[in-house]
Phi, psi and omega in degrees: 000137179293157179298318177303317183293323180296315184298315182293326177293322177294318180295328183295337183289305177292332180292318175296323176297317176299313184298317180294323177295316176294329179292321178294316178299312179301318181292321180298313178285334176299323181296334184274349183292152184296319182301313178299316179303315183293324182283314187261330183124172183291156176281118186254013182233162182244022182294131179269162183301316183298318181292321179298316182293317181301326178274313183297324190282354171300337183271349179299313177302327178294317179296320180297321181294320178297316178301320177299317180291337180274359175085018180285351179245025181218041189259141176274154177294340178276003186290163172275133181294335178298324174299315179298314183300314179303313179299320176298317180297314182295315179300313179292322182288323179293326175294321176297324180292323179292326177295319181296320182296318179298316180297329178298319181273338178222100182287350175277358184300310183297319187290327185278324188241305179247098183287352182228130175293330177300318179301319180299308183292324179291321176296324177300305180296315182291326176301316178299316182293315184292318182292320177298314174304312181298317179293327181291321174298315179296320177299321179297322178294321181293320176298320178300319181294317177305317182296334177275359180082021184255122176084012182291145171276124181278110185255132168252132188249128170262099188256178185227123165046238188283355176268003179304124179100344182298310181295324181300323182294336179277317189250009182293337174297122183294341178302340179277352174093009179245149170233126184280108183276342181183150178220116191228149164274148183292139176213173180293341182263002189300322180299317178296322177297315179295321177299322181293318179294318178297315183299324183273004181067031182254021187211127175242328186221151176236126180242120176267105187249017176251103185294347186260005184288141182287167189295321181298317179293323175295321178297321179298319180291315178299316180297320178296315184298320178292319179294333182260355182074030181263150170289134178240131178230158177212154172270117186281157168273180188298322183289317181296326174305323188267003180293329182281006176240035171276149173227147178260149181214174180221127179243097180050044178094354179259119178291134180236144173240125180230160176263124185288158172280175176302141177298352184274060177228164175058236187289337174299319176295325177295313185296320180295318178298317180295317179296318179300315181295313183297313183287323176293323174292318175302314182295317179296322178287319184294319184263006181305326178293337180287331183311309184298315183293319179294318180302314182296315180302314184293318180292321179289333186275325183200158180280154174126186181295154176276318178262129174264129181231141178206165181274134176239159179277129182233193182281109178081330178208161180269158185218162178272128190249136185243139175214159162292134184292128179246350182254161171295136185304322183284350176254006179265134180277153178122162180300135179082007180240233192280342178067225186292327179298311181297321182290327180293316179297321181297315182298327176289325176292333175307329180291342176253013186308128178277351180237083174100001178074200183293333180265004185292163186284339176204160189273132177218116188235126172284139179054052181299122185293343179284340187276134178287170175298314178292323180301319181297320178292317181298317180294319179296320183275350183070011181291337181297339183274352182312310186300345178297337179298332178287324171302322180289317183293323177295334181100004177285328183230171172241162175302319179233136179170184179295156178295145172271112183261162183295146192301319183284340171286323181295327182300334185286334184224005179299319180287335182277327180234060184293344177298333181292344184248016175273354171226169181291148174292160184231152176293328174236165175178179177298316181290323179293323179295312181301324182290342174297326183251347180224076184304329182268031180312117181299149184299319181298324176293323176299313177296324178296312180299314181292324177300310180307310183300314182299315183285337187239022184301141168207157176301319181294324173299318177298315181300314175299316179300317177294320179297318183288326178292317177291327176294315179297318183297324185267321188244347188279162177288129182281146176297147181279332177294140184258103179251000000 
């Protein structure tokens, strides 16, 4: 761990204590407000703030200790903030559970220390908010130091062939806490090169980003990293992605190892559908005022329908997919659009395909001439995808899942990757997130990300993907490439 990371971890302890203290004060005064009195009832205790603080703040060290057990004071600067947020919610909620258990065994507990259940619940909710805000401020200071080159992790990348530089394009932004100290293709001399970098203090971590490297070469790199006490990470191939979903069984004394199906079965499927309905309805209500503005902009910019519909490949069956029209109507493929003229233009564009060339599995064109002026804005802002929430509500799609591709493109890889069609396509997903910062995401990388999602699904993973997606859409940097 870097010295700057150690300092920030130490600072976070009193910062968390202060945030929890402020949450206690805010909840105490919130109980006195007229709005709260009307909702909860009149205040029937005479406890003063000073008495409350003297008793309540005895629990702050306990909460800090729980945070410590959850690893909140041993975090690297390169961490995802969503990881930190999740641990804060768990730690604060666990503290609330402890208080409830104490009350169960000692019913005088509330009367002696917390005279109001409302204060308990308010302190819990405000505690989460205040601690997260405090951590967010601290993280922003750390990010500023990263931008100045202070505390960066020196990362060496072992990359492969034509993908050289792909990883660099993602993490070269210093805000992520990394500085790329070197990027090499594997060779027989690679260990000597790494030894030189390590001896000169120019190496903190090693990333093996070539999924096709053989086992012997991987073992050499792992051994080097272990001997030097360096963190070693690697990009898995498709088989390695599935290694973490093995399960052991016993057949009349014979040990068996099998590959589990996706966790998205049984109650998992029910929970995901409930989340889909709730979030799609909320999104449709929240963004309904935008519908009219987008519709007017599309109509003023070009002739044709406002909503573009076409068949997409789905789970078990194909379905009609909806988007705001972003192309000129006479150049859009599909029933009721450009017909043979549009198809002819599309076939010509395949020769310039930016994702896999003419033989690529699907079409991706920079500065696509078929896209309208308004369409370019809609695509960059992702507003063109708003009607997909209707597909989610209908049950054709999910909020999170693999991208839904055009039907004739799907035919090129459906038989090769049938696993991608074992779940519903999603409006958001890991590959969609990756493309926000890596528009030229290789097709194999998209398959790898989708495979990981299918094999490691959880409701919490869906929530994290949705939270990160909405954050990037509203506050994240938009890609410079115009697709």
